[in-house]
C-alpha positions as CSV (number, residue, x, y, z in Angstrom):
1,M,-25.6,-23.0,23.7
2,I,-27.9,-21.5,21.6
3,K,-25.5,-18.6,21.4
4,H,-22.9,-20.9,20.2
5,I,-25.7,-22.6,17.5
6,C,-26.2,-19.1,15.9
7,M,-22.5,-18.6,15.6
8,L,-22.1,-21.9,13.5
9,P,-22.8,-20.7,9.9
10,A,-20.3,-17.6,10.6
11,L,-17.5,-20.2,11.4
12,L,-18.5,-22.4,8.9
13,G,-17.8,-19.6,6.4
14,I,-21.3,-20.1,5.2
15,L,-21.8,-16.0,6.4
16,P,-19.4,-13.5,7.1
17,A,-18.6,-13.3,11.0
18,V,-18.1,-9.4,11.4
19,A,-17.8,-6.7,8.6
20,D,-14.7,-5.1,8.3
21,S,-14.4,-2.2,10.6
22,T,-10.7,-0.8,9.9
23,A,-10.4,2.6,11.2
24,H,-9.0,5.4,9.0
25,I,-7.2,8.7,10.2
26,T,-6.5,11.7,8.3
27,I,-2.7,12.5,7.6
28,T,-0.5,15.3,5.9
29,V,2.7,14.4,3.8
30,E,4.9,17.3,3.1
31,N,7.6,18.2,0.6
32,A,9.8,19.4,3.2
33,S,12.6,20.2,0.5
34,S,12.9,23.8,-1.1
35,R,12.7,22.0,-4.5
36,P,9.9,20.2,-6.0
37,Q,10.2,16.3,-5.8
38,Y,8.6,13.2,-6.6
39,V,7.3,11.2,-3.8
40,E,5.7,7.9,-3.3
41,V,3.7,7.1,0.2
42,V,2.4,3.6,1.1
43,D,0.3,2.5,3.8
44,A,2.4,-0.3,5.6
45,Q,-0.2,-1.2,7.8
46,C,-3.4,-2.1,5.8
47,P,-2.4,-3.1,2.2
48,S,-4.7,-2.8,-0.4
49,T,-6.0,-5.5,-2.9
50,R,-3.8,-5.7,-5.6
51,S,-5.4,-5.2,-9.5
52,S,-6.0,-8.4,-11.7
53,G,-3.1,-7.0,-14.0
54,C,-0.8,-6.7,-10.9
55,Q,-1.8,-10.4,-10.2
56,M,-1.4,-11.5,-13.7
57,A,2.1,-9.8,-14.0
58,E,3.1,-11.8,-10.7
59,I,1.8,-15.1,-12.3
60,M,3.8,-14.5,-15.7
61,V,6.8,-13.4,-13.7
62,N,6.9,-16.5,-11.5
63,S,6.0,-19.0,-14.8
64,E,8.4,-21.5,-16.0
65,P,8.6,-20.1,-19.3
66,C,9.8,-16.5,-17.5
67,Q,12.3,-18.4,-15.2
68,Q,13.6,-20.0,-18.1
69,N,13.9,-17.0,-20.2
70,A,14.2,-13.7,-18.0
71,N,15.2,-11.9,-21.3
72,N,11.7,-12.5,-22.9
73,Q,9.9,-9.3,-24.0
74,D,6.8,-10.1,-22.2
75,C,8.2,-11.5,-19.1
76,S,10.3,-8.1,-18.8
77,R,7.2,-6.0,-19.6
78,A,5.3,-8.0,-16.6
79,R,8.2,-7.4,-14.5
80,T,8.3,-3.9,-14.9
81,L,4.6,-3.6,-14.2
82,L,5.2,-5.7,-11.1
83,H,7.7,-3.2,-9.8
84,S,5.6,-0.1,-10.6
85,F,3.8,1.8,-7.8
86,E,0.3,0.6,-9.4
87,C,1.4,-2.9,-8.0
88,I,2.9,-1.9,-4.5
89,D,0.5,-2.9,-1.8
90,G,-1.0,-0.1,0.3
91,G,0.0,2.7,-2.3
92,L,-1.7,5.8,-1.0
93,F,0.2,8.4,-3.5
94,S,2.8,8.6,-6.0
95,G,3.6,12.1,-7.8
96,Q,5.5,15.3,-7.9
97,L,5.0,17.7,-4.7
98,A,6.0,21.3,-5.3
99,A,8.6,22.7,-2.5
100,H,6.7,22.6,0.7
101,Q,3.5,21.3,-0.8
102,Q,1.2,19.6,1.5
103,I,-1.4,16.7,0.9
104,T,-3.6,14.9,3.0
105,L,-4.3,11.6,2.8
106,Q,-6.3,8.6,4.6
107,A,-4.3,5.9,6.2
108,C,-5.3,2.9,8.0
109,A,-5.4,3.2,12.0
110,G,-4.4,0.2,14.1
111,R,-5.7,-0.7,17.5
112,S,-3.7,2.0,18.7
113,G,-5.3,4.4,16.5
114,K,-1.8,5.3,14.6
115,A,-0.8,4.6,11.2
116,K,2.3,3.4,9.7
117,L,3.6,4.8,6.5
118,K,6.5,4.4,4.1
119,T,7.9,7.1,2.1
120,R,10.4,8.0,-0.4
121,N,11.2,10.4,-2.6
122,S,12.4,8.7,-5.9
123,K,11.4,5.4,-7.4
124,T,14.5,3.6,-6.3
125,S,15.6,5.2,-3.4
126,P,15.0,3.0,-0.1
127,W,11.9,3.3,1.9
128,T,11.7,5.6,5.1
129,V,9.4,3.9,7.6
130,H,7.0,6.3,10.0
131,S,5.7,4.3,12.7
132,W,3.0,5.8,15.2
133,V,1.8,8.5,12.8
134,G,-1.1,10.1,14.9
135,K,-4.3,11.7,13.3
136,N,-3.5,14.7,11.6
137,S,0.0,14.6,12.0
138,V,2.5,15.8,9.3
139,V,5.1,13.5,7.6
140,K,8.0,15.4,6.1
141,I,9.8,13.8,3.1
142,K,13.0,15.5,2.7
């Protein structure tokens, strides 16, 4: 009974119940192309907290004035920001990699100890999902 009473403040939200103990693993991302290319890498398992600028852009894009006049210049800028890499949840890397260049990143590991990543080689190409990425794995982007 005493054990349950001690948990009461945490259950009521007065105190945090348990600290976040999300584990991270080291993974390597390689440009598998023989030419330099733009690369984006996203942690699809543990999204990050979005910046206040991204949150404000989302509010503006969903506002009534922007819904009524989508061509408004401020609304257009907000929509552009909202779709930029900076506003993608879980963004780990965005940039140019030389041919066969490798970079090392930290990704969130789920209960299985594996990461789930999304990659693409242009700002408009579809995402490729890489599930069950283990510690020290090399993810190759073509």
